[in-house]
N, CA, C and O of each residue as an XYZ file, in Angstrom:
428
protein
N      12.059    -13.372    -15.344
C      11.287    -13.422    -14.114
C      11.089    -11.998    -13.593
O      12.021    -11.194    -13.615
N       9.909    -11.693    -13.137
C       9.608    -10.376    -12.588
C      10.314    -10.167    -11.264
O      10.581    -11.114    -10.524
N      10.612     -8.907    -10.982
C      11.263     -8.549     -9.733
C      10.384     -7.577     -8.963
O       9.490     -6.940     -9.522
N      10.657     -7.479     -7.675
C       9.953     -6.546     -6.801
C      10.078     -5.149     -7.393
O      11.179     -4.799     -7.818
N       9.045     -4.331     -7.453
C       7.735     -4.478     -6.845
C       6.692     -5.138     -7.739
O       5.516     -5.186     -7.379
N       7.109     -5.652     -8.909
C       6.146     -6.292     -9.805
C       5.885     -7.742     -9.447
O       4.951     -8.357     -9.963
N       6.701     -8.286     -8.569
C       6.527     -9.640     -8.055
C       6.797     -9.588     -6.561
O       7.554     -8.731     -6.107
N       6.193    -10.489     -5.781
C       6.401    -10.453     -4.339
C       7.862    -10.661     -3.971
O       8.570    -11.452     -4.594
N       8.297     -9.942     -2.954
C       9.659    -10.098     -2.470
C       9.737    -11.207     -1.441
O       8.725    -11.630     -0.881
N      10.956    -11.673     -1.200
C      11.182    -12.665     -0.149
C      12.589    -12.476      0.377
O      13.381    -11.727     -0.196
N      12.896    -13.151      1.462
C      14.190    -12.988      2.134
C      15.103    -14.179      1.929
O      15.969    -14.432      2.767
N      14.941    -14.913      0.853
C      15.757    -16.096      0.559
C      15.720    -17.137      1.667
O      16.711    -17.816      1.934
N      14.568    -17.253      2.304
C      14.310    -18.282      3.311
C      13.193    -19.139      2.727
O      12.258    -18.607      2.128
N      13.276    -20.447      2.892
C      12.322    -21.332      2.222
C      10.866    -20.960      2.484
O      10.056    -20.981      1.557
N      10.519    -20.624      3.710
C       9.123    -20.277      4.001
C       8.734    -18.944      3.356
O       7.598    -18.778      2.912
N       9.666    -18.004      3.305
C       9.417    -16.712      2.681
C       9.256    -16.864      1.167
O       8.390    -16.232      0.563
N      10.087    -17.696      0.567
C       9.994    -17.961     -0.870
C       8.660    -18.619     -1.195
O       8.010    -18.247     -2.172
N       8.244    -19.596     -0.388
C       6.960    -20.279     -0.618
C       5.796    -19.294     -0.508
O       4.865    -19.334     -1.312
N       5.853    -18.410      0.492
C       4.782    -17.425      0.663
C       4.741    -16.464     -0.522
O       3.658    -16.136     -1.006
N       5.887    -16.013     -0.992
C       5.949    -15.110     -2.140
C       5.407    -15.791     -3.389
O       4.664    -15.180     -4.156
N       5.774    -17.053     -3.598
C       5.282    -17.786     -4.762
C       3.776    -18.000     -4.702
O       3.107    -17.949     -5.733
N       3.236    -18.237     -3.519
C       1.789    -18.428     -3.371
C       1.034    -17.134     -3.644
O      -0.099    -17.165     -4.125
N       1.646    -16.011     -3.343
C       0.995    -14.715     -3.506
C       1.085    -14.197     -4.932
O       0.252    -13.387     -5.338
N       2.058    -14.636     -5.694
C       2.327    -14.094     -7.023
C       1.093    -13.962     -7.913
O       0.922    -12.910     -8.528
N       0.213    -14.981     -8.018
C      -0.948    -14.823     -8.898
C      -1.911    -13.714     -8.453
O      -2.640    -13.172     -9.284
N      -1.927    -13.371     -7.166
C      -2.856    -12.377     -6.642
C      -2.265    -10.978     -6.588
O      -2.991    -10.009     -6.362
N      -0.973    -10.860     -6.789
C      -0.302     -9.600     -6.533
C      -0.903     -8.442     -7.308
O      -1.172     -7.396     -6.716
N      -1.121     -8.581     -8.578
C      -1.687     -7.496     -9.366
C      -3.054     -7.080     -8.853
O      -3.354     -5.888     -8.783
N      -3.877     -8.039     -8.499
C      -5.222     -7.746     -8.004
C      -5.146     -7.006     -6.671
O      -5.867     -6.030     -6.467
N      -4.289     -7.454     -5.772
C      -4.174     -6.804     -4.468
C      -3.629     -5.389     -4.610
O      -4.075     -4.480     -3.910
N      -2.673     -5.197     -5.504
C      -2.153     -3.851     -5.744
C      -3.261     -2.944     -6.282
O      -3.388     -1.795     -5.861
N      -4.053     -3.460     -7.205
C      -5.151     -2.656     -7.768
C      -6.179     -2.309     -6.699
O      -6.639     -1.169     -6.629
N      -6.544     -3.284     -5.862
C      -7.500     -3.021     -4.784
C      -6.972     -1.950     -3.831
O      -7.699     -1.029     -3.459
N      -5.713     -2.076     -3.444
C      -5.108     -1.115     -2.517
C      -5.044      0.269     -3.148
O      -5.399      1.258     -2.506
N      -4.601      0.350     -4.384
C      -4.468      1.641     -5.059
C      -5.832      2.307     -5.221
O      -5.965      3.510     -4.997
N      -6.832      1.544     -5.604
C      -8.184      2.088     -5.770
C      -8.713      2.645     -4.456
O      -9.297      3.728     -4.437
N      -8.517      1.921     -3.360
C      -8.999      2.376     -2.048
C      -8.274      3.640     -1.601
O      -8.893      4.553     -1.054
N      -6.972      3.697     -1.829
C      -6.201      4.879     -1.431
C      -6.611      6.083     -2.274
O      -6.739      7.190     -1.751
N      -6.817      5.877     -3.566
C      -7.285      6.976     -4.423
C      -8.658      7.465     -3.973
O      -8.913      8.669     -3.956
N      -9.534      6.546     -3.611
C     -10.893      6.912     -3.181
C     -10.874      7.710     -1.879
O     -11.770      8.517     -1.632
N      -9.864      7.489     -1.052
C      -9.753      8.214      0.217
C      -9.322      9.663      0.010
O      -9.400     10.474      0.933
N      -8.871      9.987     -1.192
C      -8.422     11.338     -1.558
C      -7.383     11.859     -0.590
O      -6.508     11.106     -0.160
N      -7.460     13.145     -0.233
C      -6.413     13.749      0.610
C      -6.415     13.238      2.041
O      -5.425     13.405      2.753
N      -7.511     12.615      2.478
C      -7.531     12.040      3.831
C      -6.568     10.865      3.921
O      -5.957     10.645      4.967
N      -6.425     10.104      2.832
C      -5.507      8.977      2.781
C      -5.903      7.844      3.708
O      -6.937      7.899      4.375
N      -5.078      6.832      3.740
C      -5.313      5.648      4.569
C      -3.998      5.141      5.145
O      -2.968      5.157      4.471
N      -4.041      4.694      6.387
C      -2.915      3.957      6.956
C      -3.046      2.510      6.478
O      -4.074      2.140      5.911
N      -2.026      1.699      6.697
C      -2.105      0.286      6.315
C      -3.245     -0.410      7.052
O      -3.950     -1.226      6.458
N      -3.442     -0.101      8.341
C      -4.542     -0.700      9.101
C      -5.889     -0.276      8.531
O      -6.787     -1.104      8.378
N      -6.036      1.007      8.215
C      -7.289      1.500      7.649
C      -7.539      0.882      6.281
O      -8.674      0.541      5.947
N      -6.491      0.739      5.496
C      -6.596      0.123      4.179
C      -7.082     -1.325      4.309
O      -7.990     -1.747      3.592
N      -6.478     -2.073      5.215
C      -6.880     -3.468      5.419
C      -8.338     -3.556      5.864
O      -9.086     -4.398      5.368
N      -8.744     -2.694      6.794
C     -10.142     -2.697      7.267
C     -11.088     -2.320      6.133
O     -12.151     -2.922      5.978
N     -10.701     -1.330      5.348
C     -11.517     -0.870      4.219
C     -11.743     -1.999      3.221
O     -12.826     -2.122      2.649
N     -10.725     -2.817      3.016
C     -10.809     -3.911      2.041
C     -11.299     -5.217      2.648
O     -11.536     -6.187      1.928
N     -11.453     -5.249      3.983
C     -11.874     -6.477      4.648
C     -10.813     -7.563      4.553
O     -11.123     -8.748      4.428
N      -9.562     -7.141      4.615
C      -8.453     -8.079      4.474
C      -7.555     -8.013      5.699
O      -7.638     -7.080      6.498
N      -6.711     -8.997      5.831
C      -5.714     -9.032      6.890
C      -4.634     -7.996      6.588
O      -4.185     -7.871      5.448
N      -4.224     -7.259      7.607
C      -3.210     -6.215      7.437
C      -1.917     -6.786      6.854
O      -1.251     -6.130      6.053
N      -1.565     -7.999      7.253
C      -0.306     -8.588      6.800
C      -0.346     -9.000      5.330
O       0.700     -9.230      4.723
N      -1.538     -9.093      4.759
C      -1.659     -9.366      3.325
C      -1.606     -8.080      2.518
O      -1.092     -8.071      1.400
N      -2.127     -7.005      3.068
C      -2.279     -5.779      2.291
C      -1.166     -4.762      2.535
O      -0.849     -3.989      1.630
N      -0.568     -4.734      3.713
C       0.466     -3.733      4.010
C       1.645     -3.784      3.038
O       2.119     -2.727      2.622
N       2.138     -4.964      2.659
C       3.255     -4.971      1.700
C       2.900     -4.315      0.362
O       3.784     -3.834     -0.347
N       1.630     -4.296      0.023
C       1.228     -3.655     -1.233
C       1.515     -2.155     -1.200
O       1.777     -1.552     -2.241
N       1.467     -1.541      0.004
C       1.769     -0.108      0.077
C       3.227      0.146     -0.293
O       3.531      1.133     -0.963
N       4.121     -0.726      0.133
C       5.536     -0.575     -0.231
C       5.718     -0.720     -1.736
O       6.471      0.031     -2.356
N       5.027     -1.685     -2.312
C       5.125     -1.905     -3.757
C       4.561     -0.717     -4.531
O       5.173     -0.252     -5.493
N       3.400     -0.229     -4.113
C       2.782      0.908     -4.803
C       3.628      2.168     -4.667
O       3.731      2.954     -5.609
N       4.230      2.359     -3.503
C       5.120      3.516     -3.314
C       6.316      3.400     -4.250
O       6.709      4.370     -4.899
N       6.877      2.223     -4.310
C       8.051      2.013     -5.162
C       7.719      2.233     -6.637
O       8.574      2.661     -7.412
N       6.481      1.941     -7.021
C       6.037      2.169     -8.401
C       5.656      3.628     -8.646
O       5.375      4.012     -9.781
N       5.646      4.437     -7.594
C       5.309      5.851     -7.739
C       3.814      6.127     -7.788
O       3.400      7.219     -8.178
N       2.993      5.145     -7.394
C       1.547      5.318     -7.458
C       0.953      5.915     -6.190
O      -0.115      6.526     -6.235
N       1.631      5.748     -5.063
C       1.197      6.365     -3.808
C       2.407      7.020     -3.161
O       3.551      6.737     -3.516
N       2.132      7.907     -2.198
C       3.221      8.574     -1.496
C       2.831      8.791     -0.042
O       1.653      8.753      0.315
N       3.827      9.017      0.777
C       3.636      9.357      2.180
C       3.079     10.783      2.200
O       3.697     11.698      1.655
N       1.929     10.969      2.819
C       1.293     12.292      2.860
C       1.970     13.237      3.842
O       1.741     14.446      3.808
N       2.805     12.681      4.719
C       3.392     13.481      5.784
C       2.542     13.449      7.050
O       2.997     13.849      8.122
N       1.309     12.973      6.923
C       0.417     12.832      8.075
C       0.730     11.514      8.783
O       1.265     10.579      8.185
N       0.385     11.464     10.065
C       0.499     10.231     10.836
C      -0.782     10.074     11.644
O      -1.311     11.044     12.185
N      -1.274      8.835     11.718
C      -2.410      8.486     12.574
C      -2.039      7.246     13.352
O      -1.195      6.458     12.924
N      -2.669      7.077     14.485
C      -2.406      5.903     15.326
C      -2.993      4.668     14.659
O      -4.108      4.694     14.139
N      -2.219      3.584     14.685
C      -2.737      2.322     14.170
C      -3.304      1.500     15.329
O      -3.398      1.989     16.455
N      -3.675      0.272     15.051
C      -4.334     -0.560     16.066
C      -3.433     -0.877     17.260
O      -3.931     -1.213     18.335
N      -2.126     -0.775     17.087
C      -1.224     -1.023     18.213
C      -0.877      0.268     18.947
O      -0.093      0.250     19.896
N      -1.458      1.396     18.511
C      -1.233      2.672     19.174
C      -0.020      3.436     18.674
O       0.275      4.523     19.171
N       0.682      2.885     17.702
C       1.866      3.556     17.169
C       1.485      4.455     15.993
O       0.478      4.219     15.326
N       2.287      5.475     15.748
C       2.055      6.373     14.612
C       2.276      5.610     13.312
O       3.257      4.880     13.167
N       1.359      5.786     12.372
C       1.443      5.086     11.092
C       1.402      6.094      9.950
O       0.747      7.131     10.051
N       2.094      5.787      8.881
C       2.091      6.623      7.678
C       0.684      6.646      7.103
O       0.003      5.621      7.062
N       0.257      7.810      6.664
C      -1.000      7.953      5.938
C      -0.627      8.062      4.460
O       0.039      9.007      4.038
N      -1.068      7.080      3.690
C      -0.763      7.006      2.259
C      -1.824      7.727      1.442
O      -3.015      7.621      1.735
N      -1.397      8.457      0.421
C      -2.298      9.094     -0.539
C      -1.831      8.746     -1.944
O      -0.669      8.398     -2.155
N      -2.739      8.841     -2.895
C      -2.361      8.612     -4.287
C      -1.371      9.689     -4.696
O      -1.539     10.855     -4.336
N      -0.351      9.318     -5.436
C       0.705     10.258     -5.810
C       0.143     11.456     -6.559
O       0.563     12.585     -6.304
N      -0.786     11.246     -7.469
C      -1.317     12.363     -8.247
C      -2.281     13.226     -7.443
O      -2.494     14.383     -7.807
N      -2.877     12.710     -6.359
C      -3.774     13.523     -5.540
C      -3.029     14.646     -4.861
O      -3.564     15.745     -4.717
N      -1.818     14.395     -4.445
C      -1.026     15.438     -3.799
C      -0.739     16.562     -4.761
O      -0.749     17.730     -4.372
N      -0.480     16.225     -6.029
C      -0.236     17.243     -7.025
C      -1.496     18.052     -7.279
O      -1.432     19.270     -7.445
N      -2.645     17.381     -7.312
C      -3.918     18.064     -7.529
C      -4.207     19.003     -6.380
O      -4.634     20.136     -6.601
N      -3.981     18.549     -5.145
C      -4.233     19.359     -3.958
C      -3.319     20.594     -3.973
O      -3.771     21.707     -3.701
N      -2.044     20.395     -4.290
C      -1.101     21.513     -4.314
C      -1.493     22.524     -5.362
O      -1.412     23.725     -5.106
N      -1.922     22.077     -6.554
C      -2.305     22.990     -7.628
C      -3.555     23.786     -7.265
O      -3.662     24.968     -7.591
N      -4.508     23.126     -6.580
C      -5.752     23.813     -6.233
C      -5.528     24.825     -5.121
O      -6.290     25.782     -4.993
N      -4.481     24.623     -4.309
C      -4.184     25.558     -3.227
C      -3.454     26.788     -3.742
O      -3.462     27.833     -3.092
N      -2.820     26.672     -4.908
C      -2.027     27.783     -5.464
C      -2.889     28.865     -6.081
O      -2.365     29.858     -6.587
């Protein structure tokens, strides 16, 4: 059986397990959509709210994908913060290799 981040995580609560199982068939597609959008944003990156708006999806469906992609090493925290829809500072995600490209071009 696949484990997080290759399969949805849950908190060993029946409703959480059911939600994770329902999401499992879509997980790869959602990760690909999120990763593609973050890569397309280049060094500007995207917050979880911006990512959800960009994809026309609910934030609660797409935000967990950022944790999975980070854990897989495909995206990273840019160090930037922008306000999200609730007014709180949010991580700006960038593709992991974009940061390396930006650093090399600045050198």
